[in-house]
Residue, then its C-alpha position, 0 to 999 in steps of 0.5 A: r499500499y502506498r502513503a498520500v498526504a496533503a502536502g502542508r496540510m498533514d496536521e489537519a483531520d482527516a475527512s472521508p476516505v478518497t481514492i487517488v487514481g492517475r491522470c489518464c484514469e486507465s484501469g491500472d491507475v489507482l494509486v491509493r485507495d481509501a486514502a486518509l486525506p483532509r477535505c482537499q481544494p483545487g491547488d492543494v498538492i498530494a504527495i505520494l510517499s512512493t508510487g510503485a510502477y508510476n516512478s520514474s524508472m516505469a514512467s513512459c509518455y505513451n499518452r503524451v502526458p509530460r511526466p512530473a518531476v522527482l523531489l528528494a525530501s528529507g528533514g523538511n527540505a526538498e530538492v528537484i533531482v528530476r525536472r518536470e518534463t515540458w510539452d517542448d521536451l515531449i515533441g522535440h524529437d517529432v518531425i513533420p513530413e514536409r507534405l504534411s507540413a505544405e498540406c497544413r499551409a495550404g489549409v486542407r479542406g473537408t475535415e471542417 
């Protein structure tokens, strides 16, 4: 079982248990079932203290979702040890064939 915490709010009382899932909501994307967290609000940061197949050694971008940063946290300090992937990182090796690029510039019709 993995443990999740509401970063910066660990001293607050727990609300109803919640299930934390991955961004793509595939069948295996359940990260934590019945996590004991305070009621979260938009903008709150949820930290999952270990993530199994979701950690960086198994991460992929097959679904074109940038991978998150990896932080090392200890003694109240946190340091980024792998920076967050950007959209430019994801598409940096993509190549658009000239024939497709020319069609786009010409405004290919029939798809509107």
